[in-house]
Structure formats: structure tokens, C-alpha cells
N, C-alpha and C positions, 0 to 999 in steps of 0.2 A: 513043280513044287516051289513055293515061295521061299526066298532066301531067309534063313532064320535071323532074327535080331538077338544079339547077345547082350544081356543086361547084367550089370553089377549093382548090387543093392548095398548101400552104406547105412546100417542101422536096422535093428530088428526088434523095435519096440512095438507099440500099438499100431502105428501106421505101417511100418515095414511088414509086420505080420499080416495086416490087411491086404497089402499089395500081393504078397505070396498066395494068400487064399484066393484072391481073384484070378491070378494067373494059373492056379491049379485047377480051377473050376470055370472054364471058359464057355460052357454050353449056354446058349442064349445071349451071349455077349458078342462084341465085335469079333468077327471071324479071324481078323489079323492077329488077335492076341494069342492064338494057337501057335504062331510062329516064334513067340518069344522064348528064349532059353535063358534061364537065370544061371549064370556061370559061377556065381559066388556071392556070398553075403558077408560083409564085415561086421563083427560084433565086438563088444568089450569083454564079454565073458563067454569063453568057449564051452564051459561046463554047465551053464545054466539050462535047466529043463525047458523045453519049448513045445507047446501044444499046437503042432502044425501037421497037416496030413502028409506033406512031403517037405523035407528039409534039404535045400541045396548045400553044396560045400561051404563050410564056415571058415573064416580066417579072422585073426585079431590084428592083421596087418592091412589096413585099408589101402595103403599106397601100392601094395602088390596088385590090387584089383584095378585101380584107376590107371595103372601103367601097363596092364596086361594087353598085348596087341590083339587078343581075341575079343576084347570087350568093345562093343559099339556105343553103349549108352550107360552112363553112371547116374543112378538115382540116389540122392542124399536125403535121408529122413532121420538123421541122428540128433539134430539140434546142436546148439552151441554156435560159436562164431569162429574162433581161431583155427581149430583143426578143420572144420568144413571149408573154410576159406582156402587153406593150403591144398586140401584134397581136390576141390573143384578147379582151382588154378592148374594143378597138375593134370587133371582130366582133360581140360580144354586144350592145354599145351600138347597133350598126347593125341589130340584129334578126336576126342569123344564128344558126343552130344551129352548134355547135362540136364537133369531134372532136379529141382530142389523144392522143398516145402518150408524153407528156412527164411522167415521174414526178418529175423534179427540179423542174419548174415547179409541179406540184400539191402536192408536199410543202412548198413555200415560200409559194405564193400560192393554193392550191386553195380555202381557205375563202372568200376574197374572190371568186374567180371563180365558185364555185358559188352564192354569194349573189347575184351579179350575174345569173347565168343565171336564177335563180328570179324575180328582180325583173323581168326582161325577158320572162318566160314562154318562154324558149328552153331547148334541151337542151344540156348539156355532157356528152359521153360520152367514156369513157376506158378502154375494155376493153383496149386495147393497152399501157396504162401499167404493168401488172403481169402477169408470166407469159407474155409473148410471145403465142404462138398458143393458150394454154390458155383456154378459156371459164371465167372466174373471177369477174369483177366482177359480171356480171348474175346468175349463180347465187347469189352472196353477197347481193346486193341484194334479190332477189326469190324465187328458188326455195327458199332456206333461211330465208325471212322468218318462218316459224313456229317457228324454233328459237332457243334461247338458246345462243349460242356461248361455250364455256368457254375454248378455247385454239386457237391457230393455230401450227403448227410447219411451217416451210417452207424449201425450197431454192429461192431466187428469184434467184440470180445464176449464169448459165450459165458465165461465164468461170472463176470459182473452182471450180465443180463439175468442169469439164473438167480444170483443173490438178490438183486433188486426186485425180481418177480416174486420171490418167496416173501420178501418184506412186505410187498404190496398185497398179495393175495392171502397170505396166512398170518399177517401181522407179526412177523418174526423180527427179532432184533438183528442187527447187522452181524454180530459175532455168532449168533445161532445159525443164521442163513449161511455164513461162510463155512462153519463146521459141517453143515449138511452137504454143501457143495464139495468139500474135501472128501467126505465119506463116500460120496457117489462118484468120485473121480473127475468131477468138473473143475476142481481147483487143486493146485499142487500143494504139497506140504508147506512150501514157502510160496505164498500166493502174491508176493509183492508185484511181480511183473504184470499181473492181471489187475489187481485191485488198485494199483497206483497209476494205471493207464499206460504203462510202457509198451505193452503188447499192442494195444490199439494205435499208439503213436508210430510204432514200426510199420504197421500195416498201412497207416494213412500216408506215409511218405511214398509207398509204392503206388497206392491209388492216385495220389495227387500227380505223380509223374505221368502215369498213363492218361489220366483224365485231361490234364492241361498240356500234354505234350512238351514236358520240360524234363531236364535232368533230375535225378532223385533229389528232392529237397533235403538239406541237412536236418537231422533230428532236432537240433536246437532251434530250428525255425518253427517248430510245432509246439505251441503251448500245451502243457500237460497237467492235468489234475485228476486224481483218482476219486474213489467213492468212499474212502475210509472215514470221512467226516459226516457221511449221511447217517442220520439216526432215524429210528422208527417214527418219531413225531413229524419229521420232515415228509416222510412218505404219506402219512395220514393227512397232514395239512395239504399236501399237493393234491390228493384225491378229492378232498373237500372243495378245493379251488378249481377242479376240473382238469387236473394234470396227472401224468405219471412221471416218474423219474427214470431216466435212462442215461447210461454213459454213452455219449455221442462222439463220433469223430466227424468233424466238419471241415470241408474245404470249399472255398468260394473265391472266384476271381472278382476283385474289386474294380470299380469304374476306372481307376488309374492304372490298372494292369497288375497291381500287386496281389499277392495271394494271402488270404486269411485262413490259416491252418490251426485247428484247435482240437484237443481231446479233453472233455470235462463232463461232469454230471450236468444234466439239463432237464428242466421241467418241460415236458412235451404235452401239448393239448390232447385230450382224450380222443378227439376226432381226427388226429393226425395218423397216417398209416403206420408210422413207427411205434406209436403207443401200444399197438396190438401185437407187437413182436415180443413174445414171452419165452421164459425158460432159457435154454442154452442156444436158441436160434439166433441167427444173424440176419441182417437185412441192409441193403444199400440202396438209397434213393438218389437217383440222378435227375437233375434238371438240365435240359439241353435243348438246343435249337438245331433242327426243326422238330425233333421227336416229342418234346415236352417232358412230362414226368414219366419215369420208368423205374420200377423197383425190382431188385433181385432179393430173393428170400430163400432160406434153407438152413440146414444144420451147419453150424459154423466150426465144429470141432469134432473130435472122435476118430477112432481108427478107421471105421468104414467110410465116412464122408471124405476124410482127407485122402485115404487110399484111392477112392474114386477119382479125385482130382489128379493125383499122381498118374493114374492109369490113363486119364484123358490126354495128358501130355505125351505119354508113351504112344498112344494111338496116333496122335498128330505126327510124331516122328516116324512111326511105321508107314503112315500114308504119304510121307515125304512132303507134308504141307509146310510151306515156309512160315516161320513165326511172324507175328505182327511186329510193328515198330516197337523197339525197346528203348529204355532210357539212353542207351548209347547212340540212338538215332536222333535224339532231341538235343540240338546244339545250343538253343537259345534259352537261358534261364529267365525267370520272371524278373521284372524291374526291381523287385524287392518283396518283402513279407511284412504284413501288417503286425505291429507289435500288439500284445494283449492290452496294453494301456489305451490303445486307439479304438478298440472294439466297442461298438455301441449295441447294447442289448438291455432288455428288462431283467430285473433281479427279484428273486424271492429271498427274503431275509428273516431269520428267526433269532430272537434274543429275549433275555429275561431282564426286566426293569422293575424298579420300585413301583408298587401299586399305591400311588397317591396323586392327588390333584396336581395338574401342571406338568407331569412327567412326559406324557405323550406329546404335549405341545412343545416341550423343550427338545425332545428327540426330533420332531418335525423341523424345528428351527436349525438344528445341526445339519440335517439333510439340506435344508434350504441354503445355508451358507456355502455349501459346495455345489449348488445348482443341480441337486438331485430332486426330481419331481416324483412325488408319491402317488400311485394310483389307488392304493388302499392300505389301511393299517387297522388291524383287528387285535383286540385284547382277548387272550384266552387263558384258561386254567389258572386263575389266581390261587396262589398258595402262600398263606401268611402275608408277609409284607411285599411279596413280589408277584408279578404276573408275566406270562409269556406274550410277546408281541409278534405278530406275523405281518410282514410288510411286503407289498409288491410295488416296485418302482415302475415309472415309465422308462423309455429308452434313455440310457445314460452312458457316457464314456467310462470305461473301466477305471481310468485314473481318478476321475472325480468320485466315483463310488468308494474306491479304496481310501481316499482322503477322508471322506465322511465316516467310514467305518473306523478309521484310526481315532478320530475324535470321539466317536461313540464308546470305543473301548476304554478311553481315558476318563469318561464321564462317571462321576460317583453315583449317578442314577441308574446306570446300566450294570447289573450284577453279573451277567454272563452273556457274551456274544456266542451264539450257537452255530449258525450256518448262513452262508450266502451262496445261492445257486442261480445260475443263469437260466433264462426262460427263452424257449425257442419261439421265434416270431410265428404268428398265425398266418395261414394262407400260403 
């Protein structure tokens, strides 16, 4: 008979409950899961009713579990940063393998935790930290190990993708789409981490580390901008121009070796594969040599998909498979990070200006003074003395565009500056 593996689970929310349901019903799954014994679950509220077929022993003292000599593996699915950091540190020091779905923790303390796991000869696995149910971390660590990865372009936040999809397909205002996402459980009561891009930023630091074989980049190296400034007219204009709007996480190695790391809304051409990723789904597009283009797609959040990823880590530990290289194995950081002011890209711009002769020409002159070349400028929806202008630029350095926009805002002919959104290059 196989030696049982004894698991301690930290957290019993949506993901933790999903893990227990899988382990309770192992028929048709990997046979090794039948050897897993859940010795205890740490929860915040012992009295809360729980709709589970079998409930292992509960405790409100998670440290008693991570230090229990009978425990082989600790799986943390509680969220937060400070307490999980102390718990996983204690678990690794106690000789336990560790599984976590906590991207916020890894983005801030991952380098230290991976180094501790290596020093203790223990595994720290984190498939569920990025991409929900998409098998992503292990393929990047191992299956694509023969490749030089040039770029990662990803939709890795299901909340914002759901909101933008509803705005595009149902002509919903941002606030209405957000309220629906909250009602359906796709968005938290406080959605700031999602809609301001922080969640995607945390995930991108993990992806960039694995893709480029570098220590975890600091969060401040990743430019971040959320979707709260996107309005329905922007979505409609984008569609008319042949684009969709997505919150993208982008990582690219520059010719000088520096890394360009960004999270922001982007106009994506309709024939691009990421433009067809809708709802709460995630997708990660990799450009690498020699494999070329490869895309991972699937549900990016939710109890079932994330629990599936946690269990995949558990199966790897059961199979005694060594983990792939982790950030602790990458000693050489990149020579630097590209600042957002240096980034060159096209822009979509929407503003309201006075509807009278010479105004469009004057606006063009302002752009020209800052060496911003315009691909198109269209006047739309005149209302009284004002009209909406929709502008697409050619490639321009961000610093030049910002200087031009500052002058536009100060112009008496511009009544309202609405939006500036970057455009994904074609091809």
C-alpha cells in the first residue's frame, strides 16, 4: 500500500472547499490522490456553516498545523500577505512542502521563500498563483525550457476582462458592468485590486521571472494602469476602428537586454488571438525561439479552476517530481527596466473640443510641436458648440505624448480631455 501523504489546508473559502471536494471524490482522477489524508484545516471562524460532504478537523490556530510533525504538505489558499508569509516560512523551516495560490505573497516575498525552500530541500509550488485553472507555471518552467522567450502578452485578470466584455457586447456602462460582475461573484465588494491593475501586476512579476529566468522583478518596475477611466464611448469607438479593449499584462526583452514590463488597457486588433478572449477567461500568449507563438487559454479564476491547479501541485509532490527552476535559481537580474516614458507605441485619444473652424488644425499643431505624428483624426457627435475628436497616433515615445496632452489640457479650445489608450502593435 502506498504511503499516505498528510495534507494541512490553510483556508476554507471557495478554493479550499474546491480542494476538499476533489479529494473527497477521486474516482476517475489521478489514483495517487486516494493516498492523501487531510489532517486538518485552518479557518478563521470555527462556527461558520460549511456545505461539504466530509469536513476534516478544523482549527483556528494555523501555526499548530504547519508545525505538526505529522504534516507532510501545507497548502495555503487563505489570501493576504503578512500571515501567509509567516505561516509558509514556519512550514518550510519545519520541513514541509508548500503549495500556495497567493500571487500577492509571492510578488512581495517570493524571492525569500523560494530561497528558503531551496535551503530546506523542500518544494514551493504555485501553479494556482497565475491563470487560475490554466496549466501555465510548469509549462513555462520545464516544457518551454529549450526556448528563449522574447515576450509575454497576457489577459490575466478575469474581473476586468468580464467587465470590458460586457461593455463591448452589451453596450453597458463601466459602472453597470462592474455591478453585474460583483453580483455574479467575479468582482469583490472592493474591486480596486482588480480594476486598478494591481492583481495583474502581481501576476506579471511571477510570469516575467519564469519567462526571462530572472529573480522576481520588484513591483515598482512594472508600470500599472487600470480600467476605471475607460468609458462606453471608448469601447464603441474602438470597435468602429477595428479593435477591442483589453487589460493586458505585457513583458518583453528589449534589444539592450532591459525588460519592458507593463499592465494597462490596450486597443487590440480584432484579428489578434487575444481579442477573442471574452468573459472571465484568461489567456497568455508567448513568443519564443524556436517554438514561435504559443497561447495558453482557460478559466482564470473561481473555486473549481483554482482548486484544480492546487491539486496539480499536490500530484507533482505525490509523484516526487522535482520542481522546475524557481526565482531562487536565477542569480542574474536584467540590466534594467524600461521606464514608461521610453516606451514607443501608438495611442488612441478621445477629447472634446470647440466645434469651430481652425480648432482641429490648432490641435494638430500642438501635437506637431511635440513630434507626435497623427495617423487619423475624426470629428464625431457634435453637441452645441463642442464636438468629440477621436485621434490615432503613429508610434510615439510616451514622454512626448504626455507633453502634448499637457498642452492640450491647457488649451482654451479643448473642453474636456477624456481618454488616452495604448494600441497593441499589429503582427
